[in-house]
Every structure is written in C-alpha cells, then in structure tokens.
N, C-alpha and C positions, 0 to 999 in steps of 0.2 A: 517722269515728267520733270523738267527743270523748275527750281524755285525762283529762278530769274523771271522777271516780268517782261513781257513784250511791251506793255505799257501799264501805268498806274496813275490813278488820280487819288490824291490823299487830302483830306480835310476841306473838300471843295464847298464853298458857300456862295450862292448866287441869289441876289435880291432884285426884284423888280418894284416898281412903285406900289406899295402896300402889300406886296407878297414876298415871301421868302421861299423860293423855288427849291433851293437846295441848302441843307444846313449840315456841315461837317460830314459830307457824303464821300465814300471812298469806293473805289473800284480797281481790281487788279486782275489782268488777264495774262496768262503764262504763254510762251510760244508753243505752238503745236496742240493747243487745246481749243475746244469750242466752249465758250463760256456764256451762259445765259444771263439776261438781264430782264427781270420782271418786276411788275408793279402795276397798281391801278392807274387809270388815267389821272393824270395830275400828280403822280408820285415823283416825278422828277426825271424820267427816263429821257425824255426828249431833250430836256435841258442839259443833262449831263453830256450826251451825244454832241450837242452844239458847243459845249465847253471844250469838249475833246477835239472837235473840229476847228477850234479857233474862232468860231463865230461869236460866241459870248466870252467875255472876260470875267472871271469870277472875283469876288470881293476878297476871298481868302482860299488858300490851298495851292498844291503844287501838281503839275502835269508833267510826268516823265514817260518819255517814249524811249525804249531800249535803255541806254546809259545816259541819255540826254534830257536834262530838265529844261522845259521851254518856258521862258519868262520874258515877255508874255508869249503864249501860244497864238500863232496866226494861222490862217488857212494855208498860206504858202509854206510855213515852217512845218506844219503837220504834214502836208503832202510830201515835202522834201524828206521828212523822217520815215516815210513809208506807210502811213496810214490811208486806206481808202474806205470809202462809203458807198454802200449799195442801198438806194433808197427804195421805199415802197413803190413809188411812181416810176414808170419805165422811162419816160422822156427820151424816146426814140423817134426818129423821123420815118414815117411809114414808106416813103418812096425811096429811101436809101437802100443800098445793098448792106449785107452783113459786114463785109469788109470796110465800106464806108463808115458804118455806124461804130465799128470797133476802133478805127483810127481817127474818128472825128476829133479834131483839134490836136492831134499828134501825128499828123501825116508825115510819111517818109518821102525824101526827095532823092532821085538817083541822077545820073549824069544828064538824063534826057527829060527831066521833070518828075512827076509823081512816079514813085516805084510801085505801080499798081500790081503787078504780078508778085512782087515780094510780099506786099501787104496782104494779099489774098492767101498766099501760102501760109504766112505766119498766123493769120487769123484762124484758117482752117486747122492748123497744127495745134494752136492753143486750145481751141474748143474741143478737139479730139483728145489731145493728151492730158490737158489739165481738168477738163470739165466732163469728159467722157461722152461727147455727143459729135457725131458726123453731119456737118452742114456745108453745103457749097457756098463759098464767099460771095457768089454773085446772086444769091437769092435775096429778094426783097423782104424787108422787115414785115411789110403788111400781109406776106404770105406764110409768116410764121405763127406758131401757136404761142399763147401766153408764156408758158414755161421756157420755150426756146427764146423768146425775146428776152426773159429774165437772164438766160445764160449769156446772150449777146451783151447785155447790160454789164454782167460780172466780167466778161472778157475785155470790155472797153476799159473798166477800172483797173484791170490788172495786167494789160498787154504790155506794158513798159518793164515788166519784170522786177519792179522795185518794191512791191507790196510785202510789207511784213505783218501788218495788222489789217484786217478787213471787217468792217462793221456791217452787218446785215440788220437793216431797220424793217421790221415786219415784211420779209422778203416773199412770204406765200400768200399775202393777203388778196393779191389779185388772181390767184391761181385756183383752178379746180382741184378737187381732192385727188384725182388721178395724175395730176401734174406736179403735186408737191414732191413726190419721190424723185422725180428728175433733178430738181434743185437740191434736195437732200443728199443725193449721190454726188453731186459737184462740190458741195460743201465738204464732204468727207474727203474727197480728193484733195482739196486745198489744205486740209488738216494734215493729210500725209505728207505735204510738202513742207511741213513745219511752219505754216502760216497760222498766226494767232487769229481767232475769230470770235468777235463779240455778236451774239445772236439776240436780238430783241423781238419778242413776239407775244401776243395775247394767248396763243395756242398752247396750252401747257402740255398737251400730249406731244407737240413738236419738241418742246424744251426737254421734257424727260426722254425723249427718243435719241436726240442728237447731241445734248450738252454733257460735258464732263463735270463742270461745276456750274453753280448758279449764285448770282447775287440779287437780293431782293430789295427793292426800295419801297419806302412807305413814307408819304408826307414829307418827301424831300430828304429822308435820312436813309442810310444803309442799316436795315434791321436784320440782315442775316446773310451768311454765306454758306451754302450747302456744297460740302466737298465730295459728296457721294451721292450721284443721282441714279436712281432707278425708276422703273416703270411705276412704283409704288410711292413716288415722291410728290406726286401731284397734290394730295390733300394737305401734306405738310407746306407745300409752297403757297396754297391757297390761304392757309391759316397765317402764314407769315405776312402775305400781302394784305390781308383784310382784317386779320384779327379774330376770324371765326372760322368754324369748320365749313367744309364743302357741302355738308348736308343742310346747313342752314340757309343755303342760296335759294332754296324753292320755298314759297309761302305755303302755309297750311291752308287747305281748301276749306273756306267757312261756309256758312248757310247761304245758299243762293236762291234767287227767284227763279222760277221755272215757268215755261210757257212756249207756245209755238213761236218759232223765229223765222230764220231765213232758210230757204230751201232752194236747190238747184235740181232741175230734172232734164235728163237727156241731153246734157251740154256737150257740144263737140266744136272743135274749131277747124275740122276738116283736114287737119294735118298731123297734129302731134297727140291728140287725145279725142276720145268719142265716148259717147253714152254715159257721161258722169252724172251721177244722181246722189246728192248727199244733203244732209240738213244739219243745222246747228241751232239749238234751242236757246231761248232767252236765258241767260245766266249759266251758259254752257261754253267751255273752251274746247274747240275741235282742232286737233292737230292734223296736218297733211304731211306724210313722210314719203320720201322717194328719191332715188339716186338721180344724178344728172342724166337727162334723157328720158326720165319717166314721164315727163309731161307736166310735172308739178308747178314749175315756173310759168309755164304758158296757160295752165289752168288759173292761176292767180291773176295773171294780166287780163284774161278774158272775163273773169268775174268782175272786175274792176271797170271793164269797157275800154281798156287799152288796146286790146285785140278783139276784132269782130268776131262773134260767135257764127258758126255755119248753122247750128240748130240748138234747141233747148230753151228752156224758160226758167224764170226766177219768180219766186214769191216771197212775201213777208207777211207773217200773221195770216197766211192763206190768201192774201190779195196779190194779184199779179203785178210785176214790175217790169218796166222797160229799161234795159241797160245796154245801150248801144255805144256809150262813150263815158268817160270818166266823169265828165259833168253831170250826166244823168245819174250815175251811181252816187255822187255826192249829194244830189237833189234828194235822191231816195234814202239818204241816211247811211250809205255805205262808204267807208273810208279806208285808205290804204297807207300803212307806214311801210314804205318801199325798202327793197334790199340794198339799194344804193342811195342812202339818205342825201349824200353830199351832192349828187348830180340830179336826182329825181325828186328829193323831198324837201330841199331847202334852197333858198336864195342866198348863198354864202356871204356876199358883201352887206346884206341887210342886217339890222339889229335883230335882237330876239323879239322885241315888241313888234316889228314889222313882220317877222315871220309867223308869230303865233296868231296874228290877227288877219293874215292873207285871206282865210276862208269866211271871215265875219266882217268884211269891211262895210256892207250895208248896215250892220248893227252898231258899228262905231263911227257912223257919219251923221252929220245934221246937214240938211239941205245940200247933200252931195259933197260937202266938205269934211275932212277928217276931225272927229271929235277926240282932241288929244287926251282929255281926261278920261274918256271912255276906254281908249286904247291903253292908257296906263293902268287904269283899274283892272281891266280884263287881263292884262300881261302880268301884273303883280299877283293876282289871284292864282294864275296857272303857275307862276314861278314858286309860289308857296306850296301849292297843292303837290307839285311834281319835284320839289326841292331842286330846281335848276340852279347850277352853280357856275359863275358867280350869280347872286340873285340881283342881277342888274339888267333892267329892261333895255338899256341902251348898249349893251354889250354886242360886238360884232360877232355874228354866228360862226363864222369861219374860225374864230380864235378859240371856240369852245371845244372840250374834250368830245370824243365819239359818243360817250354815254349821254352827255348833256345835249348834244345835238340831236340824238334820237328823242330826248325828252321834249325838245322844242318841236319836232314834228307832231308828236303825240299831243302837245298842248294845243296846237292849232285845231286838231279834230275834237278834243275835248270841249274846247270852246264853241264848237259847232253842234254840240249835243247829237253826236252821231249815234245810230243804232246797231250798226254792224261794224266792227273793227277787224280789219285784216292786217296781220303782222307777217311780212315777208322777211326771214332771215332777221328776226329783231335785234340780235345781239352780236352780229358780225362786226368784228373790229373794236368791241367793247370790252373793257376789263372785267374781272369777276365781280368786283364790288358793284359797279354800275349794272351788272347783269342782274344782280339780287334786286336791285331797286326797279328795274324794268319789269322783272317777274312779278313783283308785288304789285305794281301798277296794273298789269294785265289781269291779276286776280281781282283787284278792286273794280275794274271795269265789269268783270263777269258778275261779281257780288252786286253791282249796281243794276244788273238786269240786261247788260249788253249781250249780243251774240258776238263770239270772238272766235276767230280763225287764225291759227298760227302755223305758217309753212316754214318748215325748218329742215336743214341738212344734219342737224345735231340731234341725235337719238336722246342723249341725256337730257337736253332741254325740252324735248317733246314729252318725254316720260315724266319729267318733273313738274311741268306746267299744265298739261292738258287732261282733260276728263276722258277723252276718246280720241283715238288716231285712225285716220283713214290712210291706207297704205297704197301708193300708186306704183304701178310698173307697167311699162310700155304703153302708156296712154290710157290706162284703165285703173279704176279702183278695185284692187283684188280683195281687200278685207277692211273691215272696221274693228279695231280692237280697243277694249276698255283698258285704261291705264293701271287700274287697281289690279295689283298682282302681276303686272306685266313687267319682266326684267328688261334692261337695256339691251342685253345679249340677245334675247329673243326678239326684240324689236328690230335690231340690226340684221338678224337672220332672216326675219320676214321681209324686210326691205330688199336685201340682196338676193332673195330667192333660195336661201341655203335651207329654209324649211317652207313648208306649204302654209302661206298665211290664212288660206281659207280653212285649213283644218284647225288653225288657231282660233279663228273667229267662231267656228262652230262649237269648240270646246269651251269657250268663255261665256 
C-alpha cells in the first residue's frame, strides 16, 4: 500500500466559544485503504469531518488532498478535489425513482431534453459494477429496503466518477444487522477501485472487520494510530478511546432490594407474539434477547401501551394494572427509554430543562404557570445526578451527544419517580465511554429498588448488565437464563437457535 496520502490533516486546532474541540489533531488516509476513525462522543470526530469538508475553518493546521494543500478549504474546493461524504441520514425523496435519486442535481441533458435512458443505464451499471447490487432504475425509493437506499445514496455521491476519497459517517446506524453485510461488500468494492475510505463508526466490530488502519481521537486529540487491525484489536481500541479496559465498562452488581415487582401474564398482540408470561422483581434487571422478527420490539411496544394488546394482564406487587395506552403506563409508574431517542424520546429543539421536566409539569407549576425556579432546581439536580454534559439547563438538546441525549430521556423519568424502567436498545449510537455511564445508571436504578427491563440486540450488553435474560424466538419466550456463568457465545447460540435454549435453562 502506498505511503502517499489520499488526504491528510496535520496539526488541526478548532475552537468554539469556551470549547477547544480539536487540539493539534492529525489524520492521514492512504489511497486504496479503509481507515477507521473512532472516539467517544465529543472526541472531535464530527468536528474533524466538518473541517475536512470545508464547513469549519480551523484556527491552525493544514489540509492536504492528494498533492494539493487547500488554504482555506471550502466545500467547493473539497468537492473539486474528489472528496465525497456519505452521511448517516439517507435524505432521499421517497417518490423518486432510483435513477432520479442518483442523478438529482447532476442531471444529464441530451439533444431532446433529459437523457432519461442514458441516466438509467448508467445508474444501473454503477450499482451493479461498483456496488454489487442489481436494481432497476425505475424502482421507487419507497419500495427499497434500508440497505438498498444506502447504496443509492452512495451511487449518488460517486456517479460522476471523480471521487478519490469517500467519508462514511456512521453508515450502518439505520441498518438492521442482516443489512450491514450488503453495505460492507459495497465498501470493499470501492476499496478495490483504489478509492480511499474514511470509516467512522461506534461499532468496533465493524471497525475491526473492515478497516486496514485506525486513528483514535480522545478529547480533541489524536491519541493513537493502529497500523495492524485484527479481530482482537477491539479491547485495545476501547482502552485508547476511554483510557480503561473493556471489562471495566460494566458495573459490579451491588446489594439489591428484593420483592415482588412487575409481572405480565399471557400477553399477546394477535400478530407477532403470543402467550408471553414474564416477571421482573424489585431490584432486578431482566434482559430480553431476540433477533429481528422474534417479536421483541413489538413486545416492548405493547408493554408500554404503544400497541394494543389482544389478550393478557399486568400486575405490580400483585395488584392488577390497566395498560391500554402510554399515558396509562406512565400513570402506573412504567416508563420507556425508547430505541429511537431522537424521534420518540426527545423534543430536539427544546432545552435540556424543558425536556427533563415534560413529565412533571404539574409539579413545576404554580396556579397553572411554570415555576422557573422549580424547573431550574429539578433540572440542575438531574444534571448533577446523571453527569449530563454540558451541565447547562439551557443547552439545546439536539446539540448534545448521543449519550447525553439518552441521559436527558432518563432524567425525565427519574424526576417522575417511576417504578418500572424499560430500556429499549439503550446504547445504540452511543460511544463506549457513555455506554459505561448508562450501564452504571441502570445498575443504580436496580439498586434503588426499581424493576428494570433491558431489551437489546447486543448480547455483550445483556450479559454484562442483566441478572436474567428472557430469550425470544418466533413470538414466544423459549427460555429464561441467569447471566451468572452464561457466556456471550452461548447466549448468541441460544438466540439464533444454534443450541436448544430450553436445555440451557433446565441445566442452569
């Protein structure tokens, strides 16, 4: 592999009012390599990408693309130099065809107007030859799967044939696990064409799988460059990112209160799952494991009243509960930290204070008017308890990192004094440092006597956090496994049906 760089950033410093986001940071990517960029939320990854894109102008440092030093870098000069960006959000028009989407803003004109046939042929050829997927150019975007939409997004960025560097920013975040391989194959095809790829992801398994080299950022600085990436590199990367071993991510389980808690009996939604009977005691953390299609997500939505149950009952401390809506669930002391916090858990334009007090408006009002002192006191207490950063009640929530946004959702329900906490994919899109903090918060809730349910597609997370795991398959609970002595490999095997989970339960 060549020592020449497709692009390099040297000595980059970028400051915002009161914050130094980057300090003497460096990043170098070679032609024909997949180079990973990792770091905690707030480490400077997003900032350095915007510096490369010419959106932010740094206070110090040099940006070189190929042999050309850009001073200053602008979005136009960066694009002209062959750098393309594939963002996490798809930004495609659902009623457009694939051809229209690929050539949007760069349409080709023939003698008699738009060269529709030529554009369709070129779009189909690019998707087939460069990205390895056969799709008809007249198919509508709304009829595509998420992975296919991601490939259309890639084709749109690269169809002009001028790309020398492609930056993938969390490309698999919106994808299901079985769709990730489709995008990975496309990235490998681009690498074979000699294109340099910068790959940014929170998923270290993807980083170790696809990257040739990795640069690690921490607190705005380059703290390491790994030149030899193997499957075993994950723990070393974690240590570089957060300054501690991966084993330290999970809290030690302390002394817990015990007692009869929340129970579900014979719950069915009439479509995806039936006959679910599980319970979680006070001071217990119950995990729910299951592949896509197992009914796990639908079960969580039904417990919280987002989906109407066809049959079944709920009790808390042996007393019956009526849960036919989310409002009823909240009144019963059952709260949900949703899997899509940005769309379902937060009002992003609102401040931290406004989001954390949404569920306790009556407590923070006097004669129907907001008591600003009460709001401020409540919010500051939650910020301190959960270490929300920045510690500013007036910070706009959409500007917070993923981990801190998740803490804001949790702060709202802690202020409500809930009794049953349901976490649905609690650390999706969250860096490893914030994961450790969220895991400790979950443990603290259980230690305080709350009933906690954690639904997750991450077997390492379930094994590390939970006391017991209910395994779902094809709409049913097939086994309940204690996590003590349970290996992650065994849990994966049980979830996928590679071993008989019932036999494991009987043996434990």
